[in-house]
RODO-2510 file (C-alpha; in nm, 4 decimals, decimal comma):
residues 191
     n   res          X          Y          Z
     1     m    -2,0260     0,4452     0,6930
     2     p    -1,7042     0,5374     0,5089
     3     l    -1,4982     0,2538     0,3703
     4     r    -1,1941     0,1731     0,5875
     5     v    -0,9109     0,1132     0,3424
     6     a    -0,5551    -0,0135     0,3827
     7     v    -0,2961    -0,0087     0,1034
     8     v    -0,0008    -0,2437     0,1430
     9     c     0,3291    -0,2843    -0,0405
    10     s     0,6598    -0,4234     0,0776
    11     s     0,8326    -0,1240     0,2425
    12     n     0,5509     0,1345     0,2808
    13     q     0,7528     0,3793     0,0712
    14     n     0,6457     0,4083    -0,2903
    15     r     0,3338     0,2257    -0,4098
    16     s     0,1309     0,2172    -0,0869
    17     m     0,2267     0,5757    -0,0009
    18     e     0,1334     0,7115    -0,3446
    19     a    -0,2082     0,5419    -0,3135
    20     h    -0,2392     0,6650     0,0480
    21     n    -0,1671     1,0187    -0,0725
    22     i    -0,4254     1,0123    -0,3524
    23     l    -0,6947     0,8341    -0,1474
    24     s    -0,6578     1,0730     0,1472
    25     k    -0,6882     1,3718    -0,0885
    26     r    -1,0147     1,2169    -0,2122
    27     g    -1,1458     1,1955     0,1449
    28     f    -1,0991     0,8232     0,2072
    29     n    -1,0344     0,6802     0,5529
    30     v    -0,7011     0,5227     0,4528
    31     r    -0,3859     0,3840     0,6097
    32     s    -0,0812     0,2338     0,4429
    33     f     0,1605    -0,0392     0,5381
    34     g     0,4506    -0,2585     0,4356
    35     t     0,4887    -0,6325     0,4992
    36     g     0,8675    -0,6617     0,4810
    37     t     1,0880    -0,7322     0,7805
    38     h     1,2807    -0,4138     0,7007
    39     v     1,2303    -0,1042     0,4897
    40     k     1,4486    -0,1112     0,1798
    41     l     1,5294     0,1834    -0,0435
    42     p     1,7504     0,1773    -0,3537
    43     g     2,1184     0,2399    -0,2809
    44     p     2,4232     0,3268    -0,4896
    45     a     2,4093    -0,0217    -0,6513
    46     p     2,1371    -0,2896    -0,6875
    47     d     2,3154    -0,5110    -0,4335
    48     k     2,3631    -0,2220    -0,1865
    49     p     2,0157    -0,1096    -0,0783
    50     n     1,9612     0,1268     0,2127
    51     v     1,7961    -0,0820     0,4832
    52     y     1,6038     0,0681     0,7753
    53     d     1,3974    -0,0547     1,0648
    54     f     1,0223     0,0170     1,0489
    55     k     1,0710     0,2415     1,3560
    56     t     1,2886     0,4793     1,1498
    57     t     1,0995     0,7970     1,0567
    58     y     1,0783     0,9241     0,6996
    59     d     1,2624     1,2349     0,8268
    60     q     1,5516     1,0240     0,9540
    61     m     1,5728     0,8340     0,6237
    62     y     1,5596     1,1602     0,4277
    63     n     1,8409     1,3154     0,6310
    64     d     2,0483     0,9960     0,6187
    65     l     2,0324     0,9808     0,2365
    66     l     2,0885     1,3552     0,2070
    67     r     2,4098     1,3071     0,4041
    68     k     2,5171     0,9966     0,2081
    69     d     2,4717     1,1306    -0,1478
    70     k     2,2374     1,4225    -0,2089
    71     e     2,2894     1,4198    -0,5864
    72     l     2,2203     1,0472    -0,6353
    73     y     1,9072     1,0419    -0,4191
    74     t     1,7746     1,3635    -0,5725
    75     q     1,8315     1,2285    -0,9240
    76     n     1,6669     0,8914    -0,8628
    77     g     1,3656     1,0556    -0,6937
    78     i     1,4102     0,8932    -0,3514
    79     l     1,4397     1,2247    -0,1638
    80     h     1,1284     1,3552    -0,3407
    81     m     0,9394     1,0380    -0,2443
    82     l     1,0517     1,0584     0,1202
    83     d     0,9530     1,4237     0,1306
    84     r     0,6003     1,3283     0,0172
    85     n     0,5906     1,0434     0,2690
    86     r     0,6834     1,2584     0,5677
    87     r     0,4018     1,4993     0,4825
    88     i     0,1543     1,2086     0,5091
    89     k     0,2701     1,0341     0,8272
    90     p     0,5784     1,0116     1,0513
    91     r     0,7110     0,6642     0,9633
    92     p     0,6427     0,3464     0,7686
    93     e     0,4139     0,0975     0,9400
    94     r     0,4227    -0,2807     0,9263
    95     f     0,0921    -0,4484     0,8433
    96     q     0,1569    -0,7436     1,0725
    97     s     0,1805    -0,5050     1,3711
    98     c    -0,1557    -0,3366     1,3096
    99     k    -0,4659    -0,4782     1,4721
   100     d    -0,7139    -0,2234     1,3310
   101     l    -1,0083    -0,3441     1,1248
   102     f    -1,0478    -0,2600     0,7564
   103     d    -1,3226    -0,3231     0,5016
   104     l    -1,0855    -0,3360     0,2079
   105     i    -0,7128    -0,4099     0,1908
   106     l    -0,5372    -0,3434    -0,1389
   107     t    -0,1972    -0,4995    -0,1979
   108     c     0,0472    -0,3965    -0,4712
   109     e     0,2070    -0,7312    -0,5602
   110     e     0,1221    -1,0994    -0,5280
   111     r     0,3907    -1,1754    -0,2679
   112     v     0,2528    -0,8978    -0,0426
   113     y    -0,1031    -1,0251    -0,1026
   114     d     0,0055    -1,3716     0,0134
   115     q     0,1712    -1,2246     0,3262
   116     v    -0,1388    -1,0202     0,4152
   117     v    -0,3768    -1,3145     0,3653
   118     e    -0,1459    -1,5441     0,5640
   119     d    -0,1255    -1,2907     0,8484
   120     l    -0,5027    -1,2352     0,8598
   121     n    -0,5717    -1,6100     0,8531
   122     s    -0,3271    -1,6707     1,1391
   123     r    -0,4988    -1,4172     1,3681
   124     e    -0,7616    -1,5209     1,6160
   125     q    -1,1037    -1,4387     1,4746
   126     e    -1,2847    -1,2102     1,7147
   127     t    -1,5588    -1,0275     1,5274
   128     c    -1,6111    -1,2501     1,2206
   129     q    -1,6250    -0,9239     1,0235
   130     p    -1,5242    -0,9815     0,6619
   131     v    -1,2357    -0,7953     0,4996
   132     h    -1,1814    -0,8028     0,1246
   133     v    -0,8194    -0,8389     0,0184
   134     v    -0,7553    -0,7357    -0,3420
   135     n    -0,4226    -0,7445    -0,5228
   136     v    -0,3442    -0,4928    -0,7951
   137     d    -0,0011    -0,5674    -0,9446
   138     i     0,1970    -0,2446    -0,9574
   139     q     0,5631    -0,2268    -1,0586
   140     d     0,7785    -0,0576    -0,7973
   141     n     0,8722     0,2624    -0,9801
   142     p     0,7333     0,6184    -0,9525
   143     e     0,5369     0,6176    -1,2801
   144     e     0,3669     0,2841    -1,2161
   145     a     0,2998     0,3813    -0,8526
   146     t     0,1107     0,6900    -0,9736
   147     l    -0,0875     0,4980    -1,2366
   148     g    -0,1608     0,2215    -0,9848
   149     a    -0,2719     0,4734    -0,7225
   150     f    -0,5270     0,6260    -0,9605
   151     l    -0,6551     0,2782    -1,0491
   152     i    -0,6842     0,1914    -0,6768
   153     c    -0,8629     0,5207    -0,6128
   154     e    -1,1120     0,4588    -0,8924
   155     l    -1,1732     0,1073    -0,7619
   156     c    -1,2305     0,2381    -0,4066
   157     q    -1,4732     0,5022    -0,5348
   158     c    -1,6730     0,2357    -0,7198
   159     i    -1,6765     0,0027    -0,4194
   160     q    -1,7832     0,2866    -0,1890
   161     h    -2,0822     0,3541    -0,4153
   162     t    -2,2060    -0,0070    -0,4185
   163     e    -2,5265    -0,0842    -0,2330
   164     d    -2,3935    -0,4187    -0,1133
   165     m    -2,0160    -0,4610    -0,1313
   166     e    -2,0310    -0,8292    -0,0342
   167     n    -2,2437    -0,9202    -0,3346
   168     e    -2,1180    -0,6665    -0,5878
   169     i    -1,7388    -0,6704    -0,5482
   170     e    -1,6741    -0,9742    -0,7714
   171     e    -1,8607    -0,8216    -1,0645
   172     l    -1,6914    -0,4860    -1,0067
   173     l    -1,3454    -0,6440    -1,0071
   174     q    -1,4277    -0,8267    -1,3297
   175     e    -1,5253    -0,4968    -1,4943
   176     f    -1,1999    -0,3407    -1,3742
   177     e    -0,9966    -0,6324    -1,5079
   178     e    -1,1514    -0,5887    -1,8523
   179     k    -1,1111    -0,2101    -1,8466
   180     s    -0,7529    -0,2003    -1,7143
   181     g    -0,6159    -0,5182    -1,8736
   182     r    -0,4833    -0,6228    -1,5305
   183     a    -0,5728    -0,9335    -1,3343
   184     f    -0,6847    -0,8836    -0,9744
   185     l    -0,6582    -1,1425    -0,6997
   186     h    -0,9402    -1,1323    -0,4462
   187     t    -1,0208    -1,3175    -0,1293
   188     v    -1,2263    -1,2607     0,1824
   189     c    -1,0746    -1,3043     0,5276
   190     f    -1,2406    -1,2537     0,8651
   191     y    -1,1399    -1,0628     1,1765
***
């Protein structure tokens, strides 16, 4: 059975969407999410982000920023990112609102990992099916998102080829830590 994968960052814009893009091109059954209360995109100044509701489509965000300052948002890559996003799915999704089951959930920063684990642990357990939550720290910029997405993809490919994910994932993560020089957080939750 194909691995059911979720990739989660804060706003479901950059890191999770880049991984979603690469994983779907490699044939994975993947969805992506954010855990924030709102979707935040860089604005004209660090203290002036563009804030949207999770119900706002990528198209609406794209057109809003195009209207506000086409040059700025073209230069900083936000329009390019939104254009990619709207080719993948209509709008960002919030992890806490999704009740689908996954085998593997990859988060892109420790704070998001904590939010995902907290949310899963607060749900009523119905199936007792395990889900592995793994954190791969990825800085929130386009270059790191791309590098992180390839690392996530490689990890998913290795996990998919294991005979017994439950017993092999720890060893696999250790190998990846040594190879990539990154530390991974890992826990198992249950649905």
